[in-house]
C-alpha angles and dihedrals in degrees: 000000000000096000089044093061095258100314130116124187089347095308120115108230097168125017117258089237091058091046090052090051092049092051096038120121091203133067132349079047119098132199118270103171123216110030140160130020093302095047097243105204091212099058116154137206117213138160105325096334149061128230137198140153124265102192106312095336125095112226125199120196149154119212124206123235119283093007093287094134145359135203113199130181133184097198098188090055092044093231137114144165137214118204120189127189128177096199113100115240100007124144092206092111090051091052092050091046091052092050091047092051093048091050094046102034102028134264114308098212089236126102094240094169091057090048092049092046089053090051091052091052090051091050094050091047092049092047 
C-alpha cells in the first residue's frame, strides 16, 4: 500500500498526497542524527517514519518498540520488507533488515551481522 501511493487492490486507503508527505525527505521532516545500521549522521524524522541513507539509497522505516519488529522501505527501488518477532528484546529483525539492505542497496563494507550479534549479547547480559 505504501509503495503503491496509498492504494491496495485498487482502493485508495490513504491519499497519494499524504503518502508523498510520509515518504518526503523535506519538511515537515526534522533532523534526528545518527540513524540506520550504518549510523547515517543525517537521519530524519517525518510523519510516522524515520529515514536515512544506506550507501546511496534513501531508506524509510518505522521500528516497533523494544526491537520487536521493523518495517523498511527503499522507495526509489520500489521494495520493502516487514520483519516481525514475538521475542522481547531480540535483534533478529535488525539482522534481517541489515541483510535485506545489503542485498537491495549494495554491500556496506561493514560487518553488520557481527555488530548486531554483539548488540544481542549486550542485551542478554544486561537483562
